[in-house]
ChimeraX commands (.cxc) that place a marker at each C-alpha (Angstrom):
marker #1 position 5.28,11.60,-2.98 radius 0.5
marker #1 position 5.99,13.32,0.29 radius 0.5
marker #1 position 2.78,15.30,0.25 radius 0.5
marker #1 position 0.84,12.11,-0.40 radius 0.5
marker #1 position 2.59,10.32,2.62 radius 0.5
marker #1 position 2.18,13.21,5.03 radius 0.5
marker #1 position -1.56,12.39,5.78 radius 0.5
marker #1 position -2.95,8.80,6.09 radius 0.5
marker #1 position -6.23,9.70,4.47 radius 0.5
marker #1 position -4.51,11.41,1.53 radius 0.5
marker #1 position -2.37,8.14,1.11 radius 0.5
marker #1 position -5.33,6.09,1.03 radius 0.5
marker #1 position -7.15,8.20,-1.47 radius 0.5
marker #1 position -3.93,8.23,-3.61 radius 0.5
marker #1 position -3.85,4.40,-3.48 radius 0.5
marker #1 position -7.46,4.00,-4.28 radius 0.5
marker #1 position -6.90,6.22,-7.34 radius 0.5
marker #1 position -3.99,4.04,-8.52 radius 0.5
marker #1 position -6.02,0.89,-7.89 radius 0.5
marker #1 position -8.98,2.15,-9.90 radius 0.5
marker #1 position -6.49,3.10,-12.70 radius 0.5
marker #1 position -4.92,-0.34,-12.80 radius 0.5
marker #1 position -8.45,-1.91,-12.86 radius 0.5
marker #1 position -9.37,0.48,-15.84 radius 0.5
marker #1 position -6.23,-0.79,-17.68 radius 0.5
marker #1 position -7.50,-4.35,-17.20 radius 0.5
marker #1 position -5.14,-5.54,-14.54 radius 0.5
marker #1 position -6.60,-8.33,-12.28 radius 0.5
marker #1 position -6.79,-8.42,-8.48 radius 0.5
marker #1 position -3.57,-10.74,-8.19 radius 0.5
marker #1 position -1.59,-8.29,-10.31 radius 0.5
marker #1 position -2.86,-5.25,-8.42 radius 0.5
marker #1 position -1.85,-7.03,-5.10 radius 0.5
marker #1 position 1.62,-7.94,-6.51 radius 0.5
marker #1 position 2.14,-4.30,-7.55 radius 0.5
marker #1 position 0.96,-3.23,-3.96 radius 0.5
marker #1 position 3.62,-5.53,-2.67 radius 0.5
marker #1 position 6.29,-4.21,-4.77 radius 0.5
marker #1 position 5.36,-0.69,-3.72 radius 0.5
marker #1 position 5.23,-1.67,-0.03 radius 0.5
marker #1 position 8.68,-3.18,-0.48 radius 0.5
marker #1 position 10.03,0.02,-1.92 radius 0.5
marker #1 position 8.28,2.33,0.80 radius 0.5
marker #1 position 9.43,-0.01,3.63 radius 0.5
marker #1 position 13.11,0.25,2.38 radius 0.5
marker #1 position 13.31,3.93,1.21 radius 0.5
marker #1 position 10.63,6.02,2.83 radius 0.5
marker #1 position 10.47,7.00,6.64 radius 0.5
marker #1 position 6.77,6.80,7.77 radius 0.5
marker #1 position 5.19,10.22,8.30 radius 0.5
marker #1 position 2.35,9.39,10.72 radius 0.5
marker #1 position 1.42,6.86,13.42 radius 0.5
marker #1 position -0.57,4.69,10.96 radius 0.5
marker #1 position 2.31,4.43,8.35 radius 0.5
marker #1 position 4.61,3.78,11.31 radius 0.5
marker #1 position 2.34,0.78,12.47 radius 0.5
marker #1 position 2.11,-0.62,8.89 radius 0.5
marker #1 position 5.85,-0.35,8.53 radius 0.5
marker #1 position 6.54,-2.25,11.95 radius 0.5
marker #1 position 4.13,-5.03,10.71 radius 0.5
marker #1 position 5.83,-5.02,7.37 radius 0.5
marker #1 position 9.24,-5.25,8.95 radius 0.5
marker #1 position 8.42,-8.32,11.18 radius 0.5
marker #1 position 6.48,-10.14,8.49 radius 0.5
marker #1 position 7.90,-12.73,6.12 radius 0.5
marker #1 position 7.17,-12.53,2.32 radius 0.5
marker #1 position 3.82,-14.07,2.54 radius 0.5
marker #1 position 2.70,-12.00,5.44 radius 0.5
marker #1 position 3.94,-8.85,3.50 radius 0.5
marker #1 position 1.76,-10.02,0.58 radius 0.5
marker #1 position -1.17,-10.35,2.88 radius 0.5
marker #1 position -0.56,-6.75,4.21 radius 0.5
marker #1 position -0.39,-5.44,0.69 radius 0.5
marker #1 position -3.58,-7.19,-0.39 radius 0.5
marker #1 position -5.37,-5.93,2.67 radius 0.5
marker #1 position -4.25,-2.48,1.93 radius 0.5
marker #1 position -5.78,-2.68,-1.59 radius 0.5
marker #1 position -9.02,-4.07,-0.08 radius 0.5
marker #1 position -8.99,-1.31,2.50 radius 0.5
marker #1 position -8.86,1.53,-0.05 radius 0.5
marker #1 position -11.37,-0.17,-2.35 radius 0.5
marker #1 position -13.86,-0.16,0.38 radius 0.5
marker #1 position -13.32,3.34,1.51 radius 0.5
marker link #1:1,2 radius 0.2
marker link #1:2,3 radius 0.2
marker link #1:3,4 radius 0.2
marker link #1:4,5 radius 0.2
marker link #1:5,6 radius 0.2
marker link #1:6,7 radius 0.2
marker link #1:7,8 radius 0.2
marker link #1:8,9 radius 0.2
marker link #1:9,10 radius 0.2
marker link #1:10,11 radius 0.2
marker link #1:11,12 radius 0.2
marker link #1:12,13 radius 0.2
marker link #1:13,14 radius 0.2
marker link #1:14,15 radius 0.2
marker link #1:15,16 radius 0.2
marker link #1:16,17 radius 0.2
marker link #1:17,18 radius 0.2
marker link #1:18,19 radius 0.2
marker link #1:19,20 radius 0.2
marker link #1:20,21 radius 0.2
marker link #1:21,22 radius 0.2
marker link #1:22,23 radius 0.2
marker link #1:23,24 radius 0.2
marker link #1:24,25 radius 0.2
marker link #1:25,26 radius 0.2
marker link #1:26,27 radius 0.2
marker link #1:27,28 radius 0.2
marker link #1:28,29 radius 0.2
marker link #1:29,30 radius 0.2
marker link #1:30,31 radius 0.2
marker link #1:31,32 radius 0.2
marker link #1:32,33 radius 0.2
marker link #1:33,34 radius 0.2
marker link #1:34,35 radius 0.2
marker link #1:35,36 radius 0.2
marker link #1:36,37 radius 0.2
marker link #1:37,38 radius 0.2
marker link #1:38,39 radius 0.2
marker link #1:39,40 radius 0.2
marker link #1:40,41 radius 0.2
marker link #1:41,42 radius 0.2
marker link #1:42,43 radius 0.2
marker link #1:43,44 radius 0.2
marker link #1:44,45 radius 0.2
marker link #1:45,46 radius 0.2
marker link #1:46,47 radius 0.2
marker link #1:47,48 radius 0.2
marker link #1:48,49 radius 0.2
marker link #1:49,50 radius 0.2
marker link #1:50,51 radius 0.2
marker link #1:51,52 radius 0.2
marker link #1:52,53 radius 0.2
marker link #1:53,54 radius 0.2
marker link #1:54,55 radius 0.2
marker link #1:55,56 radius 0.2
marker link #1:56,57 radius 0.2
marker link #1:57,58 radius 0.2
marker link #1:58,59 radius 0.2
marker link #1:59,60 radius 0.2
marker link #1:60,61 radius 0.2
marker link #1:61,62 radius 0.2
marker link #1:62,63 radius 0.2
marker link #1:63,64 radius 0.2
marker link #1:64,65 radius 0.2
marker link #1:65,66 radius 0.2
marker link #1:66,67 radius 0.2
marker link #1:67,68 radius 0.2
marker link #1:68,69 radius 0.2
marker link #1:69,70 radius 0.2
marker link #1:70,71 radius 0.2
marker link #1:71,72 radius 0.2
marker link #1:72,73 radius 0.2
marker link #1:73,74 radius 0.2
marker link #1:74,75 radius 0.2
marker link #1:75,76 radius 0.2
marker link #1:76,77 radius 0.2
marker link #1:77,78 radius 0.2
marker link #1:78,79 radius 0.2
marker link #1:79,80 radius 0.2
marker link #1:80,81 radius 0.2
marker link #1:81,82 radius 0.2
marker link #1:82,83 radius 0.2
view
């Protein structure tokens, strides 16, 4: 995972691949966003950001409440789908 997190574009590509796999398995957008939220929670607690973009996302995550964090997770899913 550390290689994936070392570069923001690599992270976005990795996340896009996982979102595509989830869709291929028949998961809907809400389920995918909920999974993104769980992953974000794990990363926020256990992983030190490796670059400026990840640091900014972590700072937003840290100040957000649960609803705001779910919004961030959903936006990350949308971002990688449009890339």
